[in-house]
Biopython code that builds the backbone (N, CA, C, O; Angstrom):
import numpy as np
from Bio.PDB.StructureBuilder import StructureBuilder

atoms = [
    (1, "GLY", "N", (160.145, -24.518, 188.889)),
    (1, "GLY", "CA", (159.902, -25.864, 189.408)),
    (1, "GLY", "C", (158.818, -26.714, 188.181)),
    (1, "GLY", "O", (158.369, -26.227, 187.143)),
    (2, "GLY", "N", (158.659, -27.787, 188.601)),
    (2, "GLY", "CA", (157.229, -28.381, 187.604)),
    (2, "GLY", "C", (156.094, -28.438, 189.073)),
    (2, "GLY", "O", (156.154, -28.055, 190.241)),
    (3, "ILE", "N", (154.977, -29.231, 188.102)),
    (3, "ILE", "CA", (154.019, -28.890, 188.744)),
    (3, "ILE", "C", (153.629, -29.980, 189.304)),
    (3, "ILE", "O", (153.970, -31.019, 188.738)),
    (4, "CYS", "N", (152.976, -30.067, 190.311)),
    (4, "CYS", "CA", (152.800, -31.228, 191.662)),
    (4, "CYS", "C", (151.212, -30.941, 191.589)),
    (4, "CYS", "O", (150.667, -29.845, 191.726)),
    (5, "THR", "N", (150.509, -32.378, 191.301)),
    (5, "THR", "CA", (148.840, -32.141, 191.416)),
    (5, "THR", "C", (148.583, -32.650, 193.161)),
    (5, "THR", "O", (149.295, -33.027, 194.091)),
    (6, "ARG", "N", (147.503, -32.459, 192.979)),
    (6, "ARG", "CA", (146.889, -32.689, 194.293)),
    (6, "ARG", "C", (147.217, -33.891, 194.327)),
    (6, "ARG", "O", (148.242, -34.063, 194.988)),
    (7, "GLU", "N", (146.749, -34.880, 193.859)),
    (7, "GLU", "CA", (147.264, -36.138, 193.730)),
    (7, "GLU", "C", (148.639, -36.858, 194.514)),
    (7, "GLU", "O", (148.730, -37.874, 195.203)),
    (8, "ASP", "N", (149.484, -36.009, 194.147)),
    (8, "ASP", "CA", (150.887, -36.183, 194.403)),
    (8, "ASP", "C", (150.907, -35.626, 196.050)),
    (8, "ASP", "O", (151.368, -36.228, 197.019)),
    (9, "VAL", "N", (150.362, -34.510, 196.027)),
    (9, "VAL", "CA", (150.551, -34.042, 197.789)),
    (9, "VAL", "C", (149.986, -35.516, 198.372)),
    (9, "VAL", "O", (150.629, -36.351, 199.008)),
    (10, "VAL", "N", (148.382, -35.576, 197.895)),
    (10, "VAL", "CA", (148.332, -37.112, 198.914)),
    (10, "VAL", "C", (149.220, -38.262, 198.892)),
    (10, "VAL", "O", (149.359, -38.770, 200.005)),
    (11, "SER", "N", (149.687, -38.667, 198.205)),
    (11, "SER", "CA", (150.415, -39.651, 198.064)),
    (11, "SER", "C", (152.137, -39.471, 198.583)),
    (11, "SER", "O", (153.024, -40.290, 198.823)),
    (12, "ALA", "N", (152.079, -38.282, 198.601)),
    (12, "ALA", "CA", (153.581, -37.806, 199.282)),
    (12, "ALA", "C", (153.383, -37.870, 201.086)),
    (12, "ALA", "O", (154.307, -38.066, 201.875)),
    (13, "VAL", "N", (151.664, -37.608, 201.514)),
    (13, "VAL", "CA", (151.910, -36.677, 202.585)),
    (13, "VAL", "C", (150.735, -38.120, 203.189)),
    (13, "VAL", "O", (151.051, -38.364, 204.353)),
    (14, "TRP", "N", (149.810, -38.854, 202.821)),
    (14, "TRP", "CA", (149.328, -39.510, 203.389)),
    (14, "TRP", "C", (149.306, -41.099, 203.101)),
    (14, "TRP", "O", (148.916, -41.495, 202.003)),
    (15, "PRO", "N", (149.741, -42.035, 204.128)),
    (15, "PRO", "CA", (149.743, -43.389, 203.450)),
    (15, "PRO", "C", (149.105, -43.576, 203.100)),
    (15, "PRO", "O", (148.177, -42.780, 203.238)),
    (16, "ASP", "N", (148.749, -45.416, 201.855)),
    (16, "ASP", "CA", (148.493, -45.494, 201.096)),
    (16, "ASP", "C", (146.674, -45.875, 201.588)),
    (16, "ASP", "O", (145.574, -45.669, 201.074)),
    (17, "ASP", "N", (147.163, -46.495, 202.799)),
    (17, "ASP", "CA", (145.480, -46.873, 203.096)),
    (17, "ASP", "C", (144.728, -45.786, 204.175)),
    (17, "ASP", "O", (143.849, -46.184, 204.940)),
    (18, "VAL", "N", (145.075, -44.695, 204.152)),
    (18, "VAL", "CA", (144.616, -43.200, 204.704)),
    (18, "VAL", "C", (144.448, -42.897, 203.546)),
    (18, "VAL", "O", (143.268, -43.137, 203.290)),
    (19, "SER", "N", (145.157, -42.343, 202.335)),
    (19, "SER", "CA", (144.798, -41.545, 201.829)),
    (19, "SER", "C", (142.999, -41.393, 200.473)),
    (19, "SER", "O", (142.501, -40.591, 199.683)),
    (20, "ASP", "N", (142.773, -42.601, 200.973)),
    (20, "ASP", "CA", (141.207, -42.866, 200.342)),
    (20, "ASP", "C", (140.022, -41.503, 201.215)),
    (20, "ASP", "O", (139.742, -41.576, 202.412)),
    (21, "GLY", "N", (139.545, -40.474, 200.359)),
    (21, "GLY", "CA", (138.574, -39.587, 200.643)),
    (21, "GLY", "C", (139.408, -38.476, 201.009)),
    (21, "GLY", "O", (138.934, -37.563, 201.685)),
    (22, "ILE", "N", (140.400, -38.467, 200.693)),
    (22, "ILE", "CA", (141.181, -36.912, 200.886)),
    (22, "ILE", "C", (140.704, -36.174, 200.360)),
    (22, "ILE", "O", (141.073, -36.209, 199.186)),
    (23, "SER", "N", (139.634, -35.016, 200.646)),
    (23, "SER", "CA", (139.252, -34.019, 199.478)),
    (23, "SER", "C", (140.313, -32.687, 199.644)),
    (23, "SER", "O", (141.145, -32.390, 200.502)),
    (24, "GLU", "N", (139.933, -32.156, 198.606)),
    (24, "GLU", "CA", (140.720, -31.074, 197.248)),
    (24, "GLU", "C", (140.953, -29.605, 198.766)),
    (24, "GLU", "O", (141.933, -28.892, 198.981)),
    (25, "GLN", "N", (139.631, -29.669, 199.492)),
    (25, "GLN", "CA", (139.861, -28.980, 200.353)),
    (25, "GLN", "C", (140.466, -29.072, 201.636)),
    (25, "GLN", "O", (140.481, -28.123, 202.420)),
    (26, "ALA", "N", (141.077, -30.437, 201.930)),
    (26, "ALA", "CA", (141.747, -31.012, 202.794)),
    (26, "ALA", "C", (143.381, -30.452, 202.295)),
    (26, "ALA", "O", (144.035, -29.889, 203.173)),
    (27, "ILE", "N", (143.809, -30.558, 201.360)),
    (27, "ILE", "CA", (144.762, -30.511, 200.342)),
    (27, "ILE", "C", (145.068, -29.001, 200.198)),
    (27, "ILE", "O", (146.241, -28.636, 200.120)),
    (28, "ASP", "N", (143.943, -28.018, 200.157)),
    (28, "ASP", "CA", (144.167, -26.338, 200.209)),
    (28, "ASP", "C", (144.409, -26.351, 201.476)),
    (28, "ASP", "O", (145.551, -25.947, 201.693)),
    (29, "ALA", "N", (143.762, -26.675, 202.541)),
    (29, "ALA", "CA", (144.298, -26.370, 203.815)),
    (29, "ALA", "C", (145.479, -26.530, 204.389)),
    (29, "ALA", "O", (145.941, -25.820, 205.282)),
    (30, "LEU", "N", (146.121, -27.715, 203.748)),
    (30, "LEU", "CA", (147.113, -28.250, 203.947)),
    (30, "LEU", "C", (148.066, -27.196, 203.482)),
    (30, "LEU", "O", (148.849, -26.695, 204.289)),
    (31, "VAL", "N", (148.046, -26.853, 202.307)),
    (31, "VAL", "CA", (149.076, -26.013, 201.403)),
    (31, "VAL", "C", (148.686, -24.483, 202.013)),
    (31, "VAL", "O", (149.526, -23.616, 202.252)),
    (32, "ARG", "N", (147.504, -24.369, 202.175)),
    (32, "ARG", "CA", (147.653, -23.120, 203.102)),
    (32, "ARG", "C", (148.780, -22.776, 204.725)),
    (32, "ARG", "O", (149.581, -21.933, 205.129)),
    (33, "ARG", "N", (148.246, -23.855, 205.103)),
    (33, "ARG", "CA", (149.186, -23.934, 206.513)),
    (33, "ARG", "C", (150.306, -23.737, 206.447)),
    (33, "ARG", "O", (150.932, -23.000, 207.209)),
    (34, "LEU", "N", (150.950, -24.629, 205.130)),
    (34, "LEU", "CA", (152.402, -24.724, 204.812)),
    (34, "LEU", "C", (152.921, -23.099, 203.993)),
    (34, "LEU", "O", (154.118, -22.865, 203.821)),
    (35, "ARG", "N", (152.334, -22.565, 203.760)),
    (35, "ARG", "CA", (152.428, -21.309, 203.195)),
    (35, "ARG", "C", (152.224, -19.957, 204.335)),
    (35, "ARG", "O", (152.812, -18.876, 204.304)),
    (36, "ASP", "N", (151.322, -20.373, 205.193)),
    (36, "ASP", "CA", (151.274, -19.399, 206.408)),
    (36, "ASP", "C", (152.872, -19.437, 207.037)),
    (36, "ASP", "O", (153.560, -18.417, 207.078)),
    (37, "ARG", "N", (153.341, -20.741, 207.508)),
    (37, "ARG", "CA", (154.549, -21.293, 208.105)),
    (37, "ARG", "C", (155.713, -20.272, 207.075)),
    (37, "ARG", "O", (156.389, -19.316, 207.455)),
    (38, "ILE", "N", (155.634, -20.856, 205.757)),
    (38, "ILE", "CA", (157.092, -20.278, 205.286)),
    (38, "ILE", "C", (156.963, -18.732, 205.314)),
    (38, "ILE", "O", (157.967, -18.021, 205.338)),
    (39, "SER", "N", (155.728, -18.239, 205.311)),
    (39, "SER", "CA", (155.828, -16.530, 205.460)),
    (39, "SER", "C", (155.854, -16.057, 206.162)),
    (39, "SER", "O", (155.749, -14.831, 206.181)),
    (40, "GLU", "N", (156.070, -17.077, 207.508)),
    (40, "GLU", "CA", (156.891, -16.584, 208.873)),
    (40, "GLU", "C", (158.264, -15.792, 209.268)),
    (40, "GLU", "O", (158.524, -14.892, 210.066)),
    (41, "TYR", "N", (159.454, -16.999, 207.785)),
    (41, "TYR", "CA", (160.508, -16.648, 207.924)),
    (41, "TYR", "C", (160.760, -16.235, 206.422)),
    (41, "TYR", "O", (161.931, -16.194, 206.046)),
    (42, "ALA", "N", (159.620, -15.886, 205.420)),
    (42, "ALA", "CA", (160.301, -15.237, 203.982)),
    (42, "ALA", "C", (158.755, -14.407, 203.382)),
    (42, "ALA", "O", (158.075, -14.850, 202.457)),
    (43, "PRO", "N", (158.468, -13.234, 204.105)),
    (43, "PRO", "CA", (157.165, -12.909, 204.225)),
    (43, "PRO", "C", (157.115, -12.230, 202.655)),
    (43, "PRO", "O", (155.947, -12.085, 202.293)),
    (44, "ASP", "N", (157.920, -11.869, 201.840)),
    (44, "ASP", "CA", (157.988, -11.024, 201.016)),
    (44, "ASP", "C", (158.209, -12.328, 199.621)),
    (44, "ASP", "O", (158.703, -11.926, 198.567)),
    (45, "HIS", "N", (157.931, -13.364, 199.708)),
    (45, "HIS", "CA", (158.358, -13.979, 198.482)),
    (45, "HIS", "C", (157.349, -15.468, 198.526)),
    (45, "HIS", "O", (157.338, -16.122, 199.569)),
    (46, "GLN", "N", (156.607, -15.880, 197.437)),
    (46, "GLN", "CA", (155.497, -16.427, 197.985)),
    (46, "GLN", "C", (156.300, -18.270, 196.788)),
    (46, "GLN", "O", (156.502, -18.483, 195.593)),
    (47, "TYR", "N", (156.432, -18.923, 197.825)),
    (47, "TYR", "CA", (157.044, -20.449, 197.369)),
    (47, "TYR", "C", (156.037, -21.035, 196.675)),
    (47, "TYR", "O", (155.988, -21.281, 195.470)),
    (48, "ILE", "N", (155.222, -21.243, 197.543)),
    (48, "ILE", "CA", (154.322, -22.391, 196.811)),
    (48, "ILE", "C", (153.298, -21.234, 195.803)),
    (48, "ILE", "O", (153.021, -20.068, 196.086)),
    (49, "VAL", "N", (152.971, -21.863, 194.828)),
    (49, "VAL", "CA", (152.098, -21.397, 193.403)),
    (49, "VAL", "C", (150.789, -21.848, 192.991)),
    (49, "VAL", "O", (150.835, -22.532, 191.969)),
    (50, "THR", "N", (149.682, -21.679, 193.455)),
    (50, "THR", "CA", (148.565, -22.729, 192.637)),
    (50, "THR", "C", (148.613, -22.344, 191.061)),
    (50, "THR", "O", (148.662, -21.244, 190.512)),
    (51, "VAL", "N", (148.590, -23.267, 190.696)),
    (51, "VAL", "CA", (148.453, -23.619, 188.999)),
    (51, "VAL", "C", (146.881, -23.690, 188.807)),
    (51, "VAL", "O", (146.239, -24.614, 189.306)),
    (52, "ARG", "N", (146.526, -23.089, 188.365)),
    (52, "ARG", "CA", (144.900, -23.745, 188.298)),
    (52, "ARG", "C", (144.401, -24.682, 187.458)),
    (52, "ARG", "O", (144.525, -24.553, 186.240)),
    (53, "GLY", "N", (143.981, -25.392, 187.834)),
    (53, "GLY", "CA", (143.194, -26.231, 187.245)),
    (53, "GLY", "C", (144.292, -27.647, 187.205)),
    (53, "GLY", "O", (143.864, -28.653, 186.640)),
    (54, "HIS", "N", (145.823, -27.680, 187.875)),
    (54, "HIS", "CA", (146.570, -28.668, 187.740)),
    (54, "HIS", "C", (147.028, -28.831, 189.179)),
    (54, "HIS", "O", (146.844, -30.006, 189.497)),
    (55, "GLY", "N", (147.531, -28.155, 190.138)),
    (55, "GLY", "CA", (147.913, -28.009, 191.415)),
    (55, "GLY", "C", (149.224, -26.940, 191.506)),
    (55, "GLY", "O", (149.167, -25.744, 191.218)),
    (56, "PHE", "N", (150.061, -27.453, 191.838)),
    (56, "PHE", "CA", (151.256, -26.252, 192.732)),
    (56, "PHE", "C", (152.584, -26.405, 191.956)),
    (56, "PHE", "O", (153.021, -27.393, 191.366)),
    (57, "ARG", "N", (152.895, -25.676, 192.047)),
    (57, "ARG", "CA", (154.835, -25.549, 192.092)),
    (57, "ARG", "C", (155.486, -24.449, 193.059)),
    (57, "ARG", "O", (155.199, -23.572, 193.875)),
    (58, "LEU", "N", (156.363, -24.971, 192.533)),
    (58, "LEU", "CA", (157.216, -24.287, 194.033)),
    (58, "LEU", "C", (158.478, -23.113, 193.052)),
    (58, "LEU", "O", (159.171, -23.344, 192.061)),
    (59, "GLU", "N", (158.329, -21.992, 193.819)),
    (59, "GLU", "CA", (159.349, -21.068, 193.060)),
    (59, "GLU", "C", (160.739, -21.000, 193.930)),
    (59, "GLU", "O", (160.886, -21.071, 195.150)),
    (60, "GLN", "N", (161.507, -20.872, 193.103)),
    (60, "GLN", "CA", (162.731, -20.333, 193.894)),
    (60, "GLN", "C", (162.755, -18.758, 194.506)),
    (60, "GLN", "O", (162.217, -17.815, 193.926)),
    (61, "GLY", "N", (163.497, -18.650, 195.820)),
    (61, "GLY", "CA", (163.667, -17.580, 196.353)),
    (61, "GLY", "C", (164.325, -16.408, 195.644)),
    (61, "GLY", "O", (164.475, -15.336, 196.231)),
]
sb = StructureBuilder()
sb.init_structure("model")
sb.init_model(0)
sb.init_chain("A")
sb.init_seg("    ")
for serial, (resi, resn, name, xyz) in enumerate(atoms, 1):
    if name == "N":
        sb.init_residue(resn, " ", resi, " ")
    sb.init_atom(name, np.array(xyz, "f"), 0.0, 1.0, " ", f" {name:<3s}", serial, name[0])
structure = sb.get_structure()
């Protein structure tokens, strides 16, 4: 799939008036929790891949 930047994640998750000041660490923690949840159902596949310097990409199963 296409690459989602951290800014894309912020705008999709937090409303405009709350999104200011969201750190990269907060986004990484959110993605880590999402990966953990997904791995409960599909432990043998990583659906969210980090693209260093760019963001995240969704992988098909």
